[in-house]
LUMDREN-17429 format. One line per 8 residues: for each residue y, x, z of C-alpha. Coordinates in steps of 0.2 Angstrom, whole numbers, plus 5000, padded with zeros to 4 digits. Example, Ala and Ser with C-alpha at 12.3 -4.5 7.8 and 13.67 -1.06 7.14 Angstrom:
REM residues 2
4978:5062:5039 | 4995:5068:5036 .
//
This chain:
REM residues 210
5795:5313:5405 | 5784:5329:5404 | 5792:5337:5389 | 5792:5356:5393 | 5781:5371:5396 | 5765:5366:5387 | 5757:5371:5371 | 5751:5353:5368 .
5769:5347:5365 | 5776:5344:5347 | 5785:5358:5340 | 5804:5360:5344 | 5807:5358:5325 | 5799:5341:5324 | 5808:5335:5340 | 5825:5341:5333 .
5822:5333:5316 | 5817:5316:5324 | 5832:5316:5336 | 5844:5320:5321 | 5837:5305:5312 | 5838:5293:5327 | 5849:5279:5326 | 5857:5273:5342 .
5854:5255:5347 | 5865:5255:5363 | 5873:5238:5367 | 5884:5245:5381 | 5893:5261:5384 | 5885:5275:5395 | 5891:5275:5413 | 5889:5294:5414 .
5895:5304:5399 | 5883:5316:5391 | 5889:5334:5394 | 5892:5344:5378 | 5880:5359:5378 | 5894:5369:5371 | 5905:5366:5386 | 5891:5369:5399 .
5894:5383:5412 | 5884:5393:5424 | 5867:5386:5430 | 5869:5371:5418 | 5872:5382:5403 | 5856:5392:5408 | 5846:5377:5410 | 5852:5369:5393 .
5847:5386:5385 | 5829:5384:5392 | 5828:5366:5386 | 5834:5371:5369 | 5822:5385:5367 | 5808:5373:5370 | 5814:5358:5361 | 5826:5364:5348 .
5839:5352:5355 | 5846:5346:5372 | 5842:5327:5373 | 5854:5315:5381 | 5843:5313:5396 | 5846:5331:5401 | 5864:5331:5395 | 5868:5316:5406 .
5858:5320:5422 | 5867:5337:5421 | 5882:5328:5429 | 5873:5335:5444 | 5866:5353:5442 | 5855:5350:5456 | 5848:5334:5449 | 5845:5343:5432 .
5836:5357:5440 | 5825:5346:5451 | 5820:5336:5435 | 5816:5351:5425 | 5806:5359:5439 | 5795:5344:5442 | 5794:5341:5423 | 5788:5359:5420 .
5776:5359:5435 | 5766:5343:5429 | 5765:5350:5412 | 5754:5364:5419 | 5742:5352:5427 | 5724:5345:5423 | 5730:5330:5414 | 5732:5332:5395 .
5748:5329:5385 | 5741:5312:5378 | 5736:5306:5396 | 5754:5311:5403 | 5762:5302:5388 | 5752:5286:5392 | 5758:5287:5410 | 5776:5288:5403 .
5774:5274:5392 | 5765:5262:5404 | 5778:5266:5418 | 5793:5264:5406 | 5787:5247:5400 | 5785:5241:5418 | 5802:5248:5422 | 5811:5242:5406 .
5818:5259:5402 | 5823:5258:5383 | 5827:5277:5383 | 5810:5282:5390 | 5801:5270:5378 | 5809:5277:5363 | 5806:5295:5369 | 5788:5293:5374 .
5784:5283:5359 | 5789:5298:5348 | 5781:5311:5359 | 5765:5300:5361 | 5763:5300:5342 | 5766:5319:5342 | 5753:5322:5355 | 5740:5313:5345 .
5741:5295:5351 | 5738:5282:5338 | 5750:5267:5335 | 5737:5256:5342 | 5735:5267:5358 | 5754:5267:5361 | 5755:5248:5360 | 5739:5245:5370 .
5746:5257:5383 | 5762:5248:5384 | 5753:5231:5386 | 5740:5238:5398 | 5726:5233:5386 | 5714:5247:5393 | 5701:5242:5381 | 5711:5250:5367 .
5720:5265:5376 | 5706:5277:5372 | 5691:5284:5382 | 5686:5278:5399 | 5697:5291:5408 | 5712:5286:5398 | 5709:5268:5403 | 5707:5273:5421 .
5723:5283:5420 | 5734:5269:5413 | 5727:5256:5425 | 5730:5268:5440 | 5748:5272:5434 | 5752:5254:5432 | 5745:5249:5449 | 5754:5264:5457 .
5771:5259:5449 | 5770:5241:5452 | 5763:5241:5469 | 5774:5256:5475 | 5759:5266:5479 | 5751:5253:5489 | 5735:5251:5478 | 5719:5243:5484 .
5703:5251:5488 | 5695:5243:5473 | 5709:5251:5462 | 5706:5268:5469 | 5687:5266:5467 | 5690:5261:5449 | 5700:5277:5445 | 5685:5287:5452 .
5673:5277:5442 | 5683:5281:5426 | 5681:5299:5429 | 5697:5304:5438 | 5695:5318:5451 | 5705:5318:5467 | 5716:5331:5459 | 5719:5319:5444 .
5723:5305:5455 | 5736:5316:5464 | 5743:5321:5447 | 5744:5303:5441 | 5754:5298:5456 | 5766:5313:5453 | 5768:5309:5435 | 5772:5291:5440 .
5785:5297:5452 | 5793:5309:5438 | 5794:5294:5426 | 5801:5282:5440 | 5815:5296:5442 | 5819:5296:5423 | 5817:5277:5421 | 5829:5273:5436 .
5841:5287:5431 | 5842:5281:5413 | 5844:5263:5418 | 5857:5266:5430 | 5867:5279:5419 | 5864:5269:5403 | 5860:5285:5395 | 5863:5284:5376 .
5846:5283:5367 | 5845:5298:5355 | 5827:5295:5350 | 5821:5282:5336 | 5823:5265:5345 | 5808:5254:5348 | 5807:5236:5353 | 5808:5233:5371 .
5793:5220:5371 | 5776:5222:5363 .
//
């Protein structure tokens, strides 16, 4: 869910075109309606303008979480902060894919499949990341990041000494490990929100299972 504030992200034109071509595969109505950017006021209007300047559009996640300006601001603030960290765009996308798969978030799987491709991940890497097949996720550090992210998410942070040691062996620094945990937390936020709100998917849909 780290979409903003980084030169490593796809251009806003690419994202806008992809969203405009997306077909919605929703099986149920959203519980929280997406706010029309044209009707946004005050702080939300300013935040939407910042998102649009980066992405070219305001995706439904932002439009839906904007039901609470505080929630939108909190999400965008953390999102922008992690984008400035030590992990690359590809690595952050792999965390997003791994966590979304575990948490059954159709919206985030669709979004981060597209963003993963745009960050340079291959289709094989995207599928391997979702499966947790670390032999095919990339280099040793990417494999370590995916393994750690899945463990942190699945075990609610209660990872074993062996899992922590494996991350260090894979080349992660203490700072990298801290960022993996924060990126997992960011994606748990978006996964849980989208699942609870039934946010309408406005990215090209992908299969829920791999």
